MARMARNU-238775 format. One record per residue (C-alpha): residue number from 1; residue in three letters; x, y, z. Coordinates in steps of 0.2 Angstrom, whole numbers. Layout:
# residues N
i,aa,xx,yy,zz
NUM,ALA,X,Y,Z
...
This chain:
# residues 345
i,aa,xx,yy,zz
1,UNK,-117,137,-118
2,UNK,-120,119,-121
3,UNK,-138,118,-127
4,UNK,-141,102,-119
5,UNK,-136,108,-102
6,UNK,-152,115,-94
7,UNK,-145,114,-77
8,UNK,-135,129,-80
9,UNK,-150,139,-84
10,UNK,-160,132,-70
11,UNK,-147,138,-58
12,UNK,-156,155,-60
13,UNK,-172,147,-54
14,UNK,-168,150,-35
15,UNK,-167,169,-35
16,UNK,-177,169,-19
17,UNK,-173,152,-13
18,UNK,-156,144,-16
19,UNK,-150,160,-25
20,UNK,-151,168,-8
21,UNK,-139,155,-1
22,UNK,-153,146,9
23,UNK,-150,129,15
24,UNK,-161,114,12
25,UNK,-169,117,30
26,UNK,-172,135,27
27,UNK,-181,131,10
28,UNK,-191,118,19
29,UNK,-196,130,32
30,UNK,-202,143,18
31,UNK,-210,129,9
32,UNK,-228,131,16
33,UNK,-228,149,12
34,UNK,-223,145,-6
35,UNK,-236,131,-8
36,UNK,-250,142,-1
37,UNK,-245,156,-13
38,UNK,-244,143,-28
39,UNK,-261,136,-23
40,UNK,-268,153,-23
41,UNK,-263,156,-41
42,UNK,-247,166,-39
43,UNK,-237,162,-55
44,UNK,-220,166,-47
45,UNK,-223,155,-33
46,UNK,-230,141,-44
47,UNK,-213,141,-53
48,UNK,-203,142,-37
49,UNK,-213,127,-31
50,UNK,-210,118,-47
51,UNK,-191,121,-45
52,UNK,-192,114,-27
53,UNK,-201,98,-33
54,UNK,-190,96,-48
55,UNK,-173,97,-38
56,UNK,-179,91,-21
57,UNK,-176,107,-13
58,UNK,-184,107,4
59,UNK,-194,93,0
60,UNK,-194,75,-8
61,UNK,-189,76,-27
62,UNK,-204,73,-38
63,UNK,-201,78,-56
64,UNK,-219,75,-62
65,UNK,-225,86,-49
66,UNK,-212,99,-54
67,UNK,-218,99,-71
68,UNK,-237,101,-65
69,UNK,-232,117,-56
70,UNK,-222,123,-71
71,UNK,-237,121,-82
72,UNK,-248,130,-70
73,UNK,-236,145,-70
74,UNK,-234,144,-89
75,UNK,-253,145,-91
76,UNK,-252,162,-82
77,UNK,-239,168,-95
78,UNK,-224,167,-84
79,UNK,-210,165,-98
80,UNK,-197,157,-86
81,UNK,-209,143,-83
82,UNK,-213,141,-101
83,UNK,-194,138,-103
84,UNK,-194,126,-89
85,UNK,-209,116,-97
86,UNK,-199,116,-113
87,UNK,-184,109,-103
88,UNK,-194,95,-96
89,UNK,-200,89,-113
90,UNK,-182,90,-119
91,UNK,-174,81,-106
92,UNK,-188,69,-101
93,UNK,-189,77,-83
94,UNK,-206,70,-76
95,UNK,-213,67,-94
96,UNK,-208,56,-109
97,UNK,-195,65,-119
98,UNK,-203,75,-134
99,UNK,-192,87,-143
100,UNK,-206,93,-154
101,UNK,-216,98,-139
102,UNK,-200,106,-132
103,UNK,-198,116,-147
104,UNK,-216,122,-146
105,UNK,-214,128,-128
106,UNK,-197,136,-132
107,UNK,-206,145,-146
108,UNK,-220,151,-136
109,UNK,-208,159,-124
110,UNK,-197,165,-137
111,UNK,-211,174,-146
112,UNK,-214,184,-131
113,UNK,-196,189,-129
114,UNK,-187,176,-118
115,UNK,-170,176,-124
116,UNK,-164,160,-117
117,UNK,-179,151,-125
118,UNK,-174,159,-142
119,UNK,-156,153,-139
120,UNK,-162,135,-136
121,UNK,-174,135,-150
122,UNK,-160,140,-161
123,UNK,-150,125,-155
124,UNK,-165,114,-160
125,UNK,-165,121,-177
126,UNK,-147,120,-179
127,UNK,-147,101,-175
128,UNK,-164,97,-183
129,UNK,-171,90,-167
130,UNK,-190,92,-164
131,UNK,-190,104,-179
132,UNK,-184,103,-197
133,UNK,-166,108,-198
134,UNK,-163,125,-204
135,UNK,-148,136,-202
136,UNK,-158,151,-207
137,UNK,-170,148,-193
138,UNK,-156,144,-181
139,UNK,-148,161,-185
140,UNK,-164,170,-184
141,UNK,-168,164,-166
142,UNK,-150,166,-161
143,UNK,-151,185,-167
144,UNK,-166,187,-156
145,UNK,-157,181,-141
146,UNK,-141,191,-145
147,UNK,-151,207,-147
148,UNK,-158,204,-130
149,UNK,-140,203,-123
150,UNK,-137,184,-122
151,UNK,-118,182,-123
152,UNK,-119,164,-130
153,UNK,-131,169,-143
154,UNK,-120,184,-148
155,UNK,-105,171,-150
156,UNK,-116,160,-161
157,UNK,-122,175,-172
158,UNK,-104,180,-174
159,UNK,-100,162,-180
160,UNK,-115,163,-192
161,UNK,-109,179,-199
162,UNK,-91,173,-201
163,UNK,-95,157,-209
164,UNK,-110,162,-219
165,UNK,-121,148,-210
166,UNK,-139,153,-212
167,UNK,-135,171,-217
168,UNK,-124,180,-229
169,UNK,-106,180,-223
170,UNK,-100,197,-216
171,UNK,-83,195,-206
172,UNK,-84,213,-201
173,UNK,-101,212,-193
174,UNK,-96,195,-185
175,UNK,-82,204,-176
176,UNK,-95,216,-169
177,UNK,-104,202,-161
178,UNK,-90,192,-155
179,UNK,-84,209,-146
180,UNK,-101,211,-138
181,UNK,-100,193,-131
182,UNK,-81,195,-127
183,UNK,-85,211,-117
184,UNK,-97,201,-106
185,UNK,-83,189,-102
186,UNK,-88,174,-112
187,UNK,-72,164,-115
188,UNK,-77,157,-132
189,UNK,-80,174,-139
190,UNK,-64,181,-132
191,UNK,-55,167,-141
192,UNK,-65,170,-157
193,UNK,-61,188,-157
194,UNK,-43,184,-154
195,UNK,-43,172,-169
196,UNK,-51,187,-180
197,UNK,-37,198,-175
198,UNK,-24,184,-178
199,UNK,-30,179,-195
200,UNK,-36,197,-200
201,UNK,-54,192,-203
202,UNK,-66,207,-202
203,UNK,-52,217,-194
204,UNK,-34,222,-199
205,UNK,-22,209,-193
206,UNK,-15,213,-176
207,UNK,-6,200,-166
208,UNK,-5,211,-151
209,UNK,-24,212,-150
210,UNK,-25,194,-153
211,UNK,-13,190,-138
212,UNK,-24,201,-127
213,UNK,-40,192,-131
214,UNK,-32,175,-131
215,UNK,-25,179,-114
216,UNK,-42,184,-108
217,UNK,-50,167,-113
218,UNK,-34,157,-108
219,UNK,-36,164,-90
220,UNK,-54,156,-91
221,UNK,-46,140,-96
222,UNK,-52,140,-114
223,UNK,-41,126,-121
224,UNK,-38,132,-139
225,UNK,-34,150,-132
226,UNK,-21,143,-120
227,UNK,-13,133,-135
228,UNK,-13,148,-147
229,UNK,-6,160,-133
230,UNK,8,147,-130
231,UNK,13,146,-148
232,UNK,13,165,-150
233,UNK,23,167,-135
234,UNK,36,154,-141
235,UNK,39,163,-157
236,UNK,37,180,-151
237,UNK,23,185,-163
238,UNK,14,200,-157
239,UNK,22,199,-140
240,UNK,40,198,-133
241,UNK,47,180,-134
242,UNK,44,172,-118
243,UNK,48,153,-117
244,UNK,44,150,-99
245,UNK,27,158,-100
246,UNK,24,149,-117
247,UNK,27,132,-108
248,UNK,15,137,-94
249,UNK,1,139,-106
250,UNK,7,124,-116
251,UNK,6,114,-100
252,UNK,-11,121,-96
253,UNK,-18,116,-113
254,UNK,-10,99,-112
255,UNK,-17,95,-95
256,UNK,-34,99,-102
257,UNK,-32,86,-116
258,UNK,-26,96,-131
259,UNK,-18,84,-142
260,UNK,-8,98,-151
261,UNK,-1,104,-135
262,UNK,3,86,-129
263,UNK,12,83,-145
264,UNK,22,99,-144
265,UNK,27,95,-126
266,UNK,33,78,-133
267,UNK,44,88,-144
268,UNK,50,99,-130
269,UNK,55,85,-119
270,UNK,63,76,-134
271,UNK,74,91,-138
272,UNK,76,98,-120
273,UNK,69,115,-126
274,UNK,66,125,-110
275,UNK,65,109,-99
276,UNK,77,95,-95
277,UNK,78,82,-109
278,UNK,68,67,-104
279,UNK,63,54,-117
280,UNK,51,45,-105
281,UNK,41,60,-102
282,UNK,42,64,-121
283,UNK,35,47,-124
284,UNK,21,50,-111
285,UNK,15,66,-119
286,UNK,16,58,-137
287,UNK,5,43,-132
288,UNK,-7,55,-124
289,UNK,-7,66,-140
290,UNK,-10,50,-151
291,UNK,-24,43,-139
292,UNK,-33,60,-140
293,UNK,-34,59,-159
294,UNK,-20,71,-164
295,UNK,-14,65,-181
296,UNK,4,72,-179
297,UNK,5,63,-163
298,UNK,-2,47,-170
299,UNK,10,48,-185
300,UNK,25,51,-174
301,UNK,20,37,-162
302,UNK,18,25,-177
303,UNK,36,30,-182
304,UNK,43,26,-165
305,UNK,35,9,-165
306,UNK,42,6,-183
307,UNK,59,11,-178
308,UNK,59,4,-160
309,UNK,63,22,-154
310,UNK,60,23,-135
311,UNK,47,9,-137
312,UNK,49,-10,-141
313,UNK,49,-11,-160
314,UNK,31,-17,-165
315,UNK,26,-16,-184
316,UNK,8,-20,-181
317,UNK,6,-6,-168
318,UNK,15,6,-180
319,UNK,3,2,-194
320,UNK,-11,4,-182
321,UNK,-6,22,-178
322,UNK,-1,26,-196
323,UNK,-19,20,-201
324,UNK,-27,32,-188
325,UNK,-17,47,-194
326,UNK,-20,43,-212
327,UNK,-39,42,-209
328,UNK,-37,60,-203
329,UNK,-28,65,-219
330,UNK,-11,67,-213
331,UNK,0,72,-228
332,UNK,15,61,-225
333,UNK,10,46,-216
334,UNK,1,37,-231
335,UNK,18,34,-239
336,UNK,25,28,-223
337,UNK,11,15,-221
338,UNK,12,9,-239
339,UNK,31,6,-237
340,UNK,28,-3,-221
341,UNK,15,-14,-228
342,UNK,26,-18,-243
343,UNK,40,-24,-232
344,UNK,28,-36,-224
345,UNK,22,-44,-240
């Protein structure tokens, strides 16, 4: 989960309202009862009313009023309301943005066991927003959320254990946490678990298992899983060679913007490997790859412009793409760039 995207979490807010599939009109009809209960001090109703005001459900949108009702519910100890208050301070909903105050409210809820608040507090520590940056604190709060069963936090714990960020590295323990999140259907965790099997990190290498988990993530449109699955299918590693299915996943990744997949498709069309040879299509994918920041694509496109291969010869454009690839540490392009610049002196 993107720690900045509070709207995903707030989708839970309408368990008794929008969550029941109620229309705007139906919520508006129910609103007087919610307002009466909120005025009478019912914390859940106060939070519901805060959500109505915050989003304009059944009434005119009024973010400051929404925050006011969140505050009232939070004062009664409602943890979801504390999270909502934190979110308002984090995003500037009905109040000036105040990351430190957001962290304060996240902590209050997290201290009482609110998993999502612990997860977001971890994100603040990771980025050093509103609090002093601390990988150890980030890991601590992610672990709190992970132990409560939050899949996104379990994935983060796995990453920390795999890399040793904020905690002593333990690849085998990382695999356990990746698996917990993957079993909940979290695509990025399925990809991470597949990577562990593919690389033999924390588990014995097993490309068959890697394929299994990559496929699960790819089915959920995880772009790197789609690319990795395409590559393994192309070479028959851990699975029977299947060029047609490999191309299916390579196209899926490329269409989502994977520069590596786009560069691969450029080569595929150039060679006519599993598709009809088509140099115009090859160049289209190559340009997309380069524009998306893929160093191999930038180097190859620079070479095309240097030689006038399928594009008009343009040495200045060639140098531009060579420089972009060189800035990313491409191992071969620096020599090409130096040779081209010498020819122009």
